[in-house]
N, C-alpha and C positions, 0 to 999 in steps of 0.2 A: 158894563164896565165897573160899576160900584161893587157888584158881586165878585168880580175878578180881583179887585183890590183887596177885598176882605179875605179872599182865599190866600193871596200872596202874603198879606200881613199876618194872617193866622199861621201859615206855614213857616214863615221866618220866625215868628214868636215861638212856635213849637220847637224848631231846630235850635234856636238860641237857648231856650230853656233846657232842652235835652243836653246840649253841650255844656252849659254851666252846671247843671245837675251832675253830669258825669264827672266833670272836673272836681266838684265838691266831694263826691263819693270816693274818687281816686285819692284825694287829699286825706280824707279820713282813714282810708285803708292804709295809706303810707305811714300815717302816724301810728296806727295800731301795729303795723308790721315792725316799725322801729322799736316799739315797746317790747314786742315779742322777741325780737333779735337780742335786745339788751338782757331780757330775762333768760334767754337761752345761753347767752355768754356767761352770765352770773352762775347759772346752774352747772355749766361745764367746769368753771373754776372751782366751785364747791365740790363737785364730783371728784376732781383731781386731788383736791386737798383731803377729802375723805379717804380716798384710796391710799395716799401717802401715809395718812394717820393709821390706817389699818395695818399697813405694812410695817410701820414703826412699832405698833403695838405687838404684832406677831414676832418681832425681833426683840421683845421685852424692853423697848425704849419707851419711857413714860414721860409725860408732860410734867408730872410732879417732880421727877428727878431733875429735869431741866431747870425748873423754877428753884428748887432747893439748892442747886449748884450756884445759882445767882443770888442766893440768900433772900429769895422772895417768898414770903409766907402768907401774904394777904393781898388779894387781887379783886378787881371788878371785872365783869365780863360785859363787853359791848356787843350787842346783837343777840336777840333771842329767837333766831331761826333755829333750824335743826342742828346746825353746827354748835351754836351757843348752848343749846340744851344738852347736847352730848358732852361738851366741854365741862359744863357745871358738874355733871355726873362723874366725869373722870377726875376733876379736882376734888370733889367730895371723897371719892374712893382713895385718893392719894394724900388726904389730910392737908390740903391747901385751903385756907379760909377764903371763901367768896363773900366779900363784905356787902356787895350790892350788884345789881345789873343795870345796864343802860340800854335803852331801846327807843328809837324814834317813832316807831309805829304802835307799839303796845304799851302804853303808859299805865301799867298796873303792876301789882305784885306778882312775882313768879315763885310759887311755892312759898318758902319762908323768906325769900329775898325781896327787899324793896327794889322797885324799878324807878329809875330816874330818866328823864328826858335828857338828851345831850345839851339842851339849853339851860338846864337847872344848874345851880351851884352843886358841885359834886364833892362828897366827903373824901378826905385824903385816903389813899391806898398806895402801896408800893408800886403796883403795876396795873395797867388796864390791858386786857387781852382783847383784841379786836377781831371778831369772827367774820364780818363781811369782807373777805379778803380782796374782792374785786374793787372795793371802795376804800381800801386802807388809807391811801394818801390823803384823801379829802377828810376822812374822819380824824386821822391823826392831827392834821393841821387845825381842825376845829378844837380838838381836845387840848392841844399844846397851849392854847390861849387861856384855858380854863383851869388846868390842874398841873401840878408838878409831880408827875408819876411817869414811870417807864411805860412807853406805849409799845405793845408787842403785837405783831401780826400773827394770828394763829398759823397761817401758812408758813411764815418765816420760822416760827418756833418749831414746827414739825420738821422742816428742812434741817434744822440744827440738832435734832434729837440723835 
C-alpha cells in the first residue's frame, strides 16, 4: 500500500509539474509572439513609408522643398533607425540643417550629430521630424511637453509631397 501511494503521489506530482511547466512555456511563447507581431507591424509600416518616399523621389518631389515651403531651415530628427539615417542624408543633400538627432535606444553621436535622449532638455529647432511613424502619436505627446517646435511625422510629410 505504501508503495502504491508513492506511485500515485509521484504520478500526480509529475502531471502537475508537466501541466504547470507547459503553461509557463506557453506564456513565454505568447509574449515572444506578441513582440514579434509588433515588430512585424512596425516593419510593414516602415516598408510602406519607404515605398511612398521612393515614389515621391522618382516624381522629383523632395522633402527639402516641402520644408522650404514651410520656411523650415533647421530641424532635429527623431529616430535613428534606417528611415532616420536615410532622412538625414536626404536633408543634407537638400541643404536643410540638421541640428541634432534624438533616439531613445542609441544614446551616442551619429556622425557629426549630437544625439539626445527624448528625456533630455532639447535645444530649440524649428521642427522635429519623427521617423518612427508607427509610434508618432506617443512620441509627439512626449515632445510637446518638452519643446516648442513643429512636430512632423515623416509619413505625413511624404504624403504631402
